[in-house]
Structure formats: structure tokens, C-alpha cells
C-alpha positions as YAML, in Angstrom:
chain: A
units: angstrom
residues:
- id: 1
  name: MET
  ca: [0.02, -0.04, 0.08]
- id: 2
  name: ASP
  ca: [2.93, 2.64, -0.20]
- id: 3
  name: ASP
  ca: [2.12, 3.15, -3.44]
- id: 4
  name: LEU
  ca: [-1.20, 4.00, -2.97]
- id: 5
  name: ARG
  ca: [-1.41, 7.30, -3.58]
- id: 6
  name: GLU
  ca: [1.08, 7.73, -6.44]
- id: 7
  name: LYS
  ca: [-1.36, 4.77, -8.10]
- id: 8
  name: ILE
  ca: [-4.49, 7.24, -7.66]
- id: 9
  name: ASN
  ca: [-2.59, 10.14, -8.91]
- id: 10
  name: GLU
  ca: [-2.17, 8.61, -12.17]
- id: 11
  name: LEU
  ca: [-5.84, 7.03, -12.13]
- id: 12
  name: LEU
  ca: [-6.39, 10.73, -11.64]
- id: 13
  name: PHE
  ca: [-4.46, 11.60, -14.55]
- id: 14
  name: ASN
  ca: [-6.00, 9.00, -16.82]
- id: 15
  name: TYR
  ca: [-9.28, 9.99, -16.16]
- id: 16
  name: ILE
  ca: [-8.45, 13.83, -17.00]
- id: 17
  name: ASP
  ca: [-6.15, 12.97, -19.84]
- id: 18
  name: ALA
  ca: [-9.00, 11.24, -21.13]
- id: 19
  name: LEU
  ca: [-11.76, 14.01, -20.97]
- id: 20
  name: ASN
  ca: [-9.57, 16.20, -22.07]
- id: 21
  name: THR
  ca: [-8.95, 14.73, -25.08]
- id: 22
  name: LEU
  ca: [-12.25, 13.42, -25.38]
- id: 23
  name: ASP
  ca: [-10.86, 9.88, -25.63]
- id: 24
  name: ALA
  ca: [-14.13, 7.56, -25.04]
- id: 25
  name: ASP
  ca: [-12.41, 4.48, -24.55]
- id: 26
  name: ARG
  ca: [-9.88, 5.50, -22.20]
- id: 27
  name: PHE
  ca: [-11.96, 7.68, -20.37]
- id: 28
  name: ALA
  ca: [-14.72, 4.67, -19.64]
- id: 29
  name: ASN
  ca: [-12.07, 2.33, -18.15]
- id: 30
  name: ASN
  ca: [-10.72, 4.39, -15.80]
- id: 31
  name: PHE
  ca: [-13.82, 2.66, -14.25]
- id: 32
  name: CYS
  ca: [-14.12, -0.94, -13.15]
- id: 33
  name: GLU
  ca: [-16.24, -2.75, -15.45]
- id: 34
  name: ASP
  ca: [-19.93, -2.04, -13.18]
- id: 35
  name: GLY
  ca: [-18.22, 1.19, -12.00]
- id: 36
  name: VAL
  ca: [-20.77, 4.33, -11.86]
- id: 37
  name: TRP
  ca: [-20.65, 7.72, -12.05]
- id: 38
  name: GLU
  ca: [-22.53, 9.96, -10.80]
- id: 39
  name: VAL
  ca: [-23.01, 14.00, -10.95]
- id: 40
  name: SER
  ca: [-25.55, 15.26, -8.31]
- id: 41
  name: GLY
  ca: [-28.62, 16.53, -9.66]
- id: 42
  name: LEU
  ca: [-27.75, 15.49, -13.27]
- id: 43
  name: PHE
  ca: [-26.79, 12.24, -14.31]
- id: 44
  name: THR
  ca: [-26.24, 8.83, -12.99]
- id: 45
  name: LYS
  ca: [-24.00, 6.61, -15.33]
- id: 46
  name: VAL
  ca: [-23.66, 2.51, -14.68]
- id: 47
  name: GLY
  ca: [-21.37, 0.38, -16.13]
- id: 48
  name: ARG
  ca: [-18.62, 0.97, -18.72]
- id: 49
  name: ASP
  ca: [-20.70, 0.89, -21.82]
- id: 50
  name: GLN
  ca: [-23.32, 3.99, -20.10]
- id: 51
  name: ILE
  ca: [-19.94, 5.63, -19.01]
- id: 52
  name: ARG
  ca: [-18.21, 5.35, -22.94]
- id: 53
  name: GLU
  ca: [-21.71, 7.00, -24.40]
- id: 54
  name: THR
  ca: [-21.43, 10.27, -22.29]
- id: 55
  name: MET
  ca: [-18.30, 10.47, -24.23]
- id: 56
  name: GLY
  ca: [-20.12, 10.44, -27.32]
- id: 57
  name: PRO
  ca: [-21.48, 12.64, -29.93]
- id: 58
  name: ALA
  ca: [-22.66, 15.81, -27.67]
- id: 59
  name: ALA
  ca: [-19.23, 15.54, -25.79]
- id: 60
  name: ARG
  ca: [-17.60, 16.41, -29.04]
- id: 61
  name: THR
  ca: [-19.63, 19.69, -29.56]
- id: 62
  name: TYR
  ca: [-16.36, 20.98, -27.21]
- id: 63
  name: LYS
  ca: [-14.18, 23.29, -28.71]
- id: 64
  name: TRP
  ca: [-12.23, 22.67, -25.74]
- id: 65
  name: ILE
  ca: [-12.43, 21.10, -22.28]
- id: 66
  name: PHE
  ca: [-9.53, 21.15, -19.36]
- id: 67
  name: GLN
  ca: [-9.92, 19.55, -16.22]
- id: 68
  name: LEU
  ca: [-7.09, 19.51, -13.68]
- id: 69
  name: VAL
  ca: [-6.85, 18.43, -9.64]
- id: 70
  name: HIS
  ca: [-5.76, 20.68, -7.31]
- id: 71
  name: GLN
  ca: [-5.88, 18.25, -4.43]
- id: 72
  name: PHE
  ca: [-7.10, 15.02, -3.37]
- id: 73
  name: HIS
  ca: [-6.77, 13.26, 0.00]
- id: 74
  name: ILE
  ca: [-7.23, 9.61, 0.76]
- id: 75
  name: LEU
  ca: [-9.54, 9.20, 3.73]
- id: 76
  name: GLU
  ca: [-9.83, 5.27, 3.77]
- id: 77
  name: ARG
  ca: [-7.39, 2.86, 2.79]
- id: 78
  name: THR
  ca: [-7.46, -1.22, 2.94]
- id: 79
  name: GLU
  ca: [-5.49, -3.31, 0.26]
- id: 80
  name: THR
  ca: [-7.72, -3.39, -2.55]
- id: 81
  name: THR
  ca: [-9.73, -0.63, -2.24]
- id: 82
  name: ALA
  ca: [-10.02, 2.95, -1.31]
- id: 83
  name: LYS
  ca: [-11.88, 6.32, -0.68]
- id: 84
  name: VAL
  ca: [-10.76, 9.50, -1.93]
- id: 85
  name: ARG
  ca: [-11.76, 13.38, -1.95]
- id: 86
  name: ALA
  ca: [-10.51, 15.40, -4.76]
- id: 87
  name: TYR
  ca: [-11.01, 18.88, -5.22]
- id: 88
  name: VAL
  ca: [-11.26, 20.09, -9.00]
- id: 89
  name: THR
  ca: [-11.16, 23.01, -11.70]
- id: 90
  name: GLU
  ca: [-12.92, 22.74, -14.99]
- id: 91
  name: VAL
  ca: [-13.05, 25.30, -18.01]
- id: 92
  name: GLY
  ca: [-14.21, 24.89, -21.57]
- id: 93
  name: ASN
  ca: [-16.13, 25.69, -24.56]
- id: 94
  name: LYS
  ca: [-18.90, 23.83, -25.76]
- id: 95
  name: ALA
  ca: [-20.75, 25.25, -28.77]
- id: 96
  name: GLY
  ca: [-19.80, 28.50, -28.57]
- id: 97
  name: SER
  ca: [-20.51, 28.99, -24.85]
- id: 98
  name: GLY
  ca: [-17.75, 28.67, -22.06]
- id: 99
  name: HIS
  ca: [-18.15, 27.25, -19.05]
- id: 100
  name: PHE
  ca: [-15.93, 27.85, -15.34]
- id: 101
  name: PHE
  ca: [-17.05, 25.34, -12.35]
- id: 102
  name: LEU
  ca: [-15.40, 24.46, -9.39]
- id: 103
  name: ALA
  ca: [-15.93, 20.17, -7.98]
- id: 104
  name: ALA
  ca: [-15.79, 18.03, -5.14]
- id: 105
  name: TYR
  ca: [-15.40, 14.76, -5.83]
- id: 106
  name: SER
  ca: [-16.14, 11.42, -3.25]
- id: 107
  name: ASP
  ca: [-14.27, 8.40, -5.16]
- id: 108
  name: ARG
  ca: [-14.64, 4.63, -4.15]
- id: 109
  name: CYS
  ca: [-11.87, 2.93, -5.73]
- id: 110
  name: ARG
  ca: [-10.92, -0.68, -6.35]
- id: 111
  name: LEU
  ca: [-7.96, -2.85, -7.04]
- id: 112
  name: GLU
  ca: [-9.91, -4.46, -10.52]
- id: 113
  name: ASN
  ca: [-7.82, -7.12, -12.28]
- id: 114
  name: GLY
  ca: [-4.29, -5.43, -11.10]
- id: 115
  name: VAL
  ca: [-5.33, -1.94, -11.28]
- id: 116
  name: TRP
  ca: [-6.81, 0.82, -9.87]
- id: 117
  name: ARG
  ca: [-10.11, 1.98, -11.02]
- id: 118
  name: PHE
  ca: [-13.01, 3.84, -10.15]
- id: 119
  name: GLU
  ca: [-15.91, 2.04, -8.58]
- id: 120
  name: HIS
  ca: [-17.96, 5.48, -8.07]
- id: 121
  name: ARG
  ca: [-17.11, 8.68, -9.07]
- id: 122
  name: LEU
  ca: [-19.24, 11.73, -7.27]
- id: 123
  name: CYS
  ca: [-19.00, 14.63, -8.90]
- id: 124
  name: ASP
  ca: [-20.38, 17.57, -6.42]
- id: 125
  name: ILE
  ca: [-20.00, 20.68, -8.11]
- id: 126
  name: LEU
  ca: [-19.91, 23.50, -5.91]
- id: 127
  name: TYR
  ca: [-19.39, 26.32, -8.78]
- id: 128
  name: ARG
  ca: [-20.42, 27.15, -12.24]
- id: 129
  name: GLY
  ca: [-20.45, 30.43, -13.81]
- id: 130
  name: PRO
  ca: [-18.04, 32.96, -14.80]
- id: 131
  name: SER
  ca: [-14.37, 32.61, -13.77]
- id: 132
  name: ASP
  ca: [-14.29, 35.53, -11.92]
- id: 133
  name: LEU
  ca: [-16.57, 34.01, -8.86]
- id: 134
  name: THR
  ca: [-19.86, 36.44, -9.16]
- id: 135
  name: ALA
  ca: [-22.44, 33.76, -9.79]
- id: 136
  name: ALA
  ca: [-24.46, 32.26, -7.43]
- id: 137
  name: PRO
  ca: [-23.16, 29.27, -5.70]
- id: 138
  name: TRP
  ca: [-24.72, 25.86, -6.85]
- id: 139
  name: ALA
  ca: [-23.50, 24.64, -3.50]
- id: 140
  name: TYR
  ca: [-21.19, 25.44, -1.39]
- id: 141
  name: PRO
  ca: [-19.97, 24.58, 1.13]
- id: 142
  name: ALA
  ca: [-19.29, 21.16, -0.09]
- id: 143
  name: PRO
  ca: [-21.88, 18.55, 1.24]
- id: 144
  name: LYS
  ca: [-20.71, 16.12, 3.91]
- id: 145
  name: ARG
  ca: [-19.91, 12.85, 2.44]
...
């Protein structure tokens, strides 16, 4: 378990890089076969096939998207599971209208076939609006999970 932090960092990088490049297969492969990807109040996708579909034609309307992780914390761990909390910023331009949001992710990760993947990835969008933070926040402070 000494290298768990490195493995979770690698998982987060692979997820973000797949998102930033709109690589649907790579994006879905960051999740366990029966994994769940949930964005509070917007959608829940179960299984790699549904998760892959989120990177389909609708996602391709992005002119660009960029997400980065500010910080992550491993809250609980065993040899094959980890509970992780990550904070991100995302900016993008979809169909000509830009977006900026800050989010907190509550993740359950699992070692599957020797690879760390998301078993359940829950995104709570804390703020969505202009990058100068002048819009009313959606949900702040972050929900306790």
C-alpha cells in the first residue's frame, strides 16, 4: 500500500487526460466494469458502456475542455479499496459558450485486475459560472459525504 497515493494520482491523471482529449474508451476504462459515474442532480451512469456513451457526439461539441485536480486526499484504504476526495477546476467551451466550474469528487476506488479504477465517482459541482466567481454558487460548502 506504500504506493497507493502514486496509483491514485495516476488514475486521476488518466481520467483527466482522457476527458481533456475526449477519448471515450480511455475515459470509460478508468472505471470498474460495473463502475458508477454520478454528477449530483444531473445524471448517473452505470457500467463502462453507459460511461463511454457520455463521451459521444454531445461531448464532441466541445471546442476545448480542460480539467485539473488541485488536491486529493485518501480518506480510507485497504489493500484493494480506497475512499478518495478530490477537488477540481474545469473550464471549457462547448458550442461557443464557455463554462467554468469548481467541484468536489467523492470516490470509491478498487483494485480490479491489478489496476486501480473508480468503483463509484460522485461529482458535486460547488460553483458554476464566470471565472471571476460572481455567479451564485450551486452548492457551497461541499456536501458532507
